[in-house]
C-alpha positions in Angstrom: 185.5 -26.9 -57.2 187.8 -24.7 -59.3 186.7 -24.7 -62.9 188.6 -23.2 -66.1 187.0 -21.4 -68.7 188.3 -21.1 -72.2 190.4 -18.0 -73.0 187.9 -16.5 -75.1 185.2 -16.9 -72.8 187.5 -15.4 -70.0 188.2 -12.3 -72.1 184.8 -11.6 -72.9 184.1 -11.9 -69.1 186.6 -9.5 -68.3 185.6 -7.1 -70.8 182.0 -7.1 -69.5 180.9 -4.0 -66.8 180.9 -5.2 -63.2 177.4 -5.6 -61.7 176.1 -3.2 -59.0 175.6 -4.6 -55.5 172.0 -5.5 -54.7 170.1 -3.0 -52.8 169.8 -3.0 -49.3 169.4 -0.8 -46.1 172.1 0.3 -44.4 173.8 -1.7 -41.8 172.8 -1.0 -37.8 174.6 -1.8 -34.8 173.6 -3.6 -31.6 175.4 -3.0 -28.4 175.4 -5.1 -25.5 176.9 -2.6 -22.7 179.1 -4.2 -20.1 180.1 -1.2 -18.3 179.8 -1.7 -14.5 178.4 -5.1 -14.7 178.2 -6.8 -11.6 180.8 -9.8 -11.9 180.0 -13.4 -10.5 183.0 -14.3 -8.2 183.7 -17.7 -9.8 182.4 -17.1 -13.4 178.9 -18.1 -14.8 176.8 -17.3 -17.9 175.4 -14.0 -18.2 172.0 -14.4 -20.5 171.4 -11.5 -23.1 168.7 -10.9 -25.5 168.0 -9.0 -28.7 165.5 -8.7 -31.2 168.1 -8.7 -33.6 167.4 -10.2 -37.2 169.9 -9.9 -40.2 173.4 -10.9 -40.9 176.0 -10.1 -38.5 179.1 -8.9 -40.1 181.4 -7.7 -37.4 181.6 -8.0 -33.8 183.7 -5.0 -31.8 184.8 -6.1 -28.2 186.1 -3.7 -25.8 187.0 -4.5 -22.6 188.3 -2.1 -19.8 189.2 -3.9 -16.6 190.5 -2.8 -13.1 191.6 -5.7 -10.8 190.8 -5.5 -7.0 191.9 -7.4 -4.0 194.3 -10.2 -5.1 193.3 -11.0 -8.2 195.8 -11.1 -11.2 194.7 -9.7 -14.6 196.2 -12.5 -16.5 193.7 -14.8 -14.9 190.7 -12.9 -16.6 188.5 -14.9 -19.0 186.0 -13.4 -21.2 183.8 -15.3 -23.9 180.5 -14.3 -25.8 178.4 -16.5 -27.8 175.3 -16.6 -29.6 173.4 -18.7 -32.5 175.9 -17.7 -35.1 179.2 -18.5 -33.3 181.1 -17.0 -30.5 184.0 -14.9 -29.5 186.8 -16.3 -27.0 187.6 -17.5 -24.7 189.8 -14.3 -24.3 192.3 -14.9 -21.5 194.0 -11.9 -20.0 197.4 -13.4 -20.4 196.9 -13.6 -24.0 196.1 -10.2 -24.2 199.2 -9.2 -22.6 197.8 -8.4 -19.1 199.8 -9.2 -16.1 199.5 -8.5 -12.6 197.3 -5.9 -10.8 196.0 -2.4 -12.4 194.1 -1.4 -15.1 194.1 -3.2 -18.5 192.4 -2.8 -21.7 191.7 -4.6 -25.0 190.0 -3.6 -28.1 189.8 -5.8 -30.9 187.3 -6.7 -34.0 186.2 -10.3 -34.8 184.6 -12.3 -37.5 183.6 -15.3 -35.2 180.1 -14.1 -34.7 179.3 -13.6 -38.2 176.2 -15.5 -39.9 172.4 -15.1 -40.2 169.8 -14.5 -37.8 166.2 -14.9 -39.6 163.3 -12.7 -39.0 160.5 -14.7 -37.0 157.5 -13.9 -38.6 157.3 -10.1 -38.7 160.0 -9.6 -36.4 159.9 -9.0 -32.3 161.4 -12.6 -31.5 164.0 -12.7 -28.9 167.6 -14.2 -30.0 169.6 -15.2 -26.8 173.6 -14.6 -26.5 175.6 -15.8 -23.7 178.5 -14.3 -22.1 180.8 -15.6 -19.5 183.4 -13.5 -17.1 185.4 -15.9 -15.0 188.8 -16.8 -13.6 191.1 -19.2 -15.0 191.1 -22.9 -13.9 194.6 -22.7 -12.6 193.8 -19.5 -10.5 191.1 -21.1 -8.6 189.9 -20.9 -5.9 190.6 -17.0 -6.2 187.6 -15.3 -7.4 187.3 -12.6 -10.2 187.7 -9.4 -8.4 187.5 -6.0 -10.0 185.3 -3.6 -12.0 184.4 -3.3 -15.9 184.7 0.3 -17.1 183.7 1.3 -20.5 183.3 -2.1 -21.9 180.9 -3.6 -24.8 180.3 -6.1 -27.3 179.0 -4.4 -30.6 177.6 -6.4 -33.4 177.2 -4.8 -37.0 174.2 -6.3 -38.5 173.1 -5.9 -42.2 169.3 -6.1 -42.3 167.4 -8.2 -44.8 166.3 -6.2 -48.0 162.6 -5.7 -46.8 163.6 -4.1 -43.1 164.5 -0.9 -44.7 164.5 1.1 -41.5 166.9 -1.3 -39.8 164.3 -1.9 -36.9 164.3 -5.8 -37.1 160.7 -5.9 -37.9 158.5 -5.8 -41.1 156.2 -3.0 -40.9 154.3 -0.5 -43.3 157.0 2.0 -42.2 159.8 0.0 -44.1 157.5 0.6 -47.4 157.2 4.3 -46.7 160.9 4.7 -46.2 161.8 2.6 -49.1 159.7 4.9 -51.3 161.4 7.7 -50.0 164.4 6.5 -51.1 163.0 5.4 -54.7 161.6 9.2 -55.0 164.8 10.6 -54.1 166.3 8.3 -57.1 168.9 6.8 -54.5 171.1 4.1 -56.1 170.4 2.1 -52.8 166.5 1.8 -54.1 168.0 -0.3 -57.2 166.4 -3.5 -55.7 166.3 -5.5 -59.1 170.2 -4.8 -59.4 169.4 -3.5 -63.0 171.8 -0.5 -62.8 169.1 2.3 -62.4 166.0 3.0 -60.4 162.5 2.7 -62.0 159.2 1.5 -61.4 160.3 -2.3 -62.0 162.2 -1.7 -58.4 158.9 -1.0 -56.6 157.5 -4.1 -58.1 160.4 -6.1 -56.7 160.5 -4.8 -53.3 156.9 -5.6 -53.0 157.4 -9.0 -53.7 160.2 -9.2 -51.3 158.2 -7.4 -48.7 155.2 -9.7 -49.0 157.7 -12.6 -49.0 159.3 -11.8 -45.7 162.5 -12.1 -44.4 162.8 -15.7 -44.1 166.1 -15.9 -45.7 168.6 -13.9 -47.9 
């Protein structure tokens, strides 16, 4: 619901300095490589697994496909999905693919964005599903061809305690945080005070022992 503030309050708010962003470790990427993947003739789900934990902020999909036999590129279908959402179906015809030969697509999508919580201290598997198939109207012609350089690359923002971005809570996270703290890195301002001081260590320790059960 939109709320309207009195003019004086708005003016005071506008004059206040902008708050800095809360401290966080750098984002990391998780890549599912599809290059050379053996294609199922009539489609089906490929099961992919990762120990990913954090907030997915972007999915980069790259497809390089070369047809074979009688298969027509406009009938190529690609889908990717996980617990936070999915990309596709991407259909060759919608990508501008037509006929036989080599074709490519390179795109970013927010359709997979969302949080995957760390399980305990990490290490649990999260499953993703992928499908490459022919369009229904092209059946019974199977998918024929090869995937060149192709991948799905997820950008993930780890939770605050996962300072080294390995999707686990370990003492190494604490050491890596302290290294940033003693370098006086602005990134170590865990209490969002605008400066790095001993209060940030206490804040980080509180978060560290609480775990990555949520953000």
